N, C-alpha and C positions, 0 to 999 in steps of 0.2 A: 488571281485564285484562276484553278483549273476548272473548266467549265463543264466537263465529265464529271465533276462532285456535284450530288447534288446540291440545294441550296443551304441544306441544315449542315453538311459536312463541310461547307466554305468558311460556314459561320464558326464551326468545333476548330477549324486548322486556321483561323484568322485568332479565335481567342485564344490557341495553344500559343502561337509565334508573338503573343505581347511581352512586350518588354521594354522599361523605361528606362533607358542607360546613361542619360543626360543630367546637367547639374540642376539643383534645386534652390531658391533663397534659403538664409539660415530659416530653422523652427519647421519648414515641410520638410514631407515625407509621402513617397508614392507606395504605397500597398498592392498587392497585382493577388487579387481573389481568386486569378485562377494555379495559382501556386503557392495558396495560404492553406487550404487542406485538402486532401485527397478526392472529400466527398461531393465539395464544389464543382470542381471538375469531373466526376462522374454525374451528375445532376445534369449539368449544364451540357452534356450530349446527350444526354434519354430526352432530356427537351427539344433540342432541336431534331433529334432523330425523331421525335413523334413528328411536332408538328409542322417539321420544314422537309420532309423527305421527299422535294419534286425538285423542279425547276422553273416553277411561278415565278414573274415578276411583280415588286412587294413594292408598298407605296414604305415611303421612310421616314420617322419619328426621330426625333432626335430630342436626346434630354443634354443633359450636364455632365454627369459622370455618375459611376454604381454609389447606391447611398452603402453605409455598412449594413444596414436593418433591411435588405435588398434585394442587388444583385453583388454587393457585397459577402454576402452568404452563400444565396442558392449561386451567382453568376450567369442569373438572367434578369435581366431591364425591368427594375419595376415591380418584381413578384417576392416577395416573401416567403418563408418557410411556410405558412400557414393557405398559402395559396396556391402555393406549389402542392400541396397535398389533393386541397380541398377541390382546387378549378380542375387541375392539368395533370393529375392522377399519381404525381412524382415525388417519394416522398423521401424527406432527408433524416437521418438517423442522428446525425451528431450532433445540430444545432436546431433550433426554435427560432422562427424572428417574426416580429408584427413589424409593417411599419405602414405608415398612412398613405404615402402616397399611390400603393401593392393596392388600397384600400378604394381609392379612388379610378383606378387605371381598372382593375376587374371589376367593377361596377359599372362601368362605360365597356366594360367589354361582353358582360351580360350582356345589354341592351344591345349592345350591335351583332350580336348572335350565338355567344359563344366563343369559347375558346380556338377552337378548329376554324370557325368562319372569321374570327379574325385575325389569328396570326397567319392563314391561307392572303390575308389579302396585304398585312402589314409586317413590318421589319425594325425591333425598335434597338436603337442604340444610342452611343454618346460619344461626342465628338474627342473626347477622353475615358476612354474607357476603362482605366483604372482609377482606383478607391483614394485619392488625397486627403491628408489628415495635416493639420500644424498645428503644434504646441502654443496654449495659451499660456497665458498671467498669471496662472496659476500648474503649471508646468505641466498643465495633461495634455493629451494627446485628443481634437475635436477634428468632426469636419470639415474640409474646405473643399471650396471652387477653383476652376480653374482661374476665373476672372478675378480673388478677392483679392488679388496683387498682383500688378503691374509686373512686378518684376519676376512675379511667379507665371502672368500669363507670353512673357518675351520668353521665357524656357522652355516651356511648352510645347510653347505657337507650331514648331516645326511637326516633333511627333504629331500634334493634335491633325494638321495636315496629311502628313502620310498617313496615317491611320483612318481620314475619312478616305483618300484615294484609295487605300486599298477594300473599303466596305465597297466603292463604288465598283470594284470588278467585280460583283456577286451582281446579281437579277436584282438591281434595286433600279427605282421609278426616279429618276434626279430631275425630272421638268419642273416638278413640286415637291416639295417637303415642308415636313409639319418640324415648327422648331417648338421649343417648351421651355419658359420661360422668358421674360422680357429682353432682359439683361444676359440670357446666354442669345437670344437672338440676335443683338446688336453685336456680337463678337463672332455668331458666325458669318451676319451680314460683311463684316468686314471680312473677313476671309475668303468669304464667299467675291466678293470687289477684286480680290487682286488674285485669286485661285481660278474663278471661272466651274464652280465647281457643276451648282446647282441652278434649276432654270426659278421659277417663284417660291419663294419661301413665307408661306403661312405662320404666324406668330399664336402659339395661342397661353393662358395662363397655364403654371405650372403646376402638376398638382398636387405638391407639398405646401404651395402658395393659398390653393384653395381651398386644402384640407386643414389649416392652418390660421386663415384670416377671413376666409368666405363660405364655411361649409354649409350656414344655412340655403345656400345658395349654389350648392355640388349639384340638383337635378340641372337647376340651367347651365350649368357650365358643360355636364355631360349632354347634352342637349346640342352646346355651341361646338365642341368636339363635334358630332356627327354629324352638323350642319356642315362643317369646316370638310371632313372626309368625302360627302355625297357630291358636294359642289364640284 
């Protein structure tokens, strides 16, 4: 990435060049949210120009891949249209989405000190930055993760390594990163063992898991996140 560009402009350039061209196993497909509809690209650009218009170094939070109700719509990780408007002040006019992981992340952001404070310290993205879907037994397309199928992971692994390396050319602090989801972390550790991309890997429960299975303990998990960030 060009270092004369702000952090936000580097992210925008990175997102615009994303294109998955390799093969996939049967019944899997990849959707690029930045080519899906024009407004997704527009609001993504507005978000990064609003919160990342600087050259500050940021800590890296690593998710899994865009969710179809979060970044799959807005182009911003863990951000549905509701929180994009209410918290970030950016409205989408052609879509509306509510995503449970976004609820957790933005409650975390509020306790951290608000969007401006949080995004000045953290950058969130994924090892596979595009949406993966699969055709289920009822012949309907549903969400999928890069690690759901061994053949799928083998197909996308090279792309994941390339996209992680491209992101690390930005002002990202790589000696300590935060990986969301234990299974996700297992695969990130495998890649890191081979590629030596990161130093310490701090594993945190994925927001989706927390909200779906541990919602009564949500506040405790937010505290766990905040303690991990401050240690």
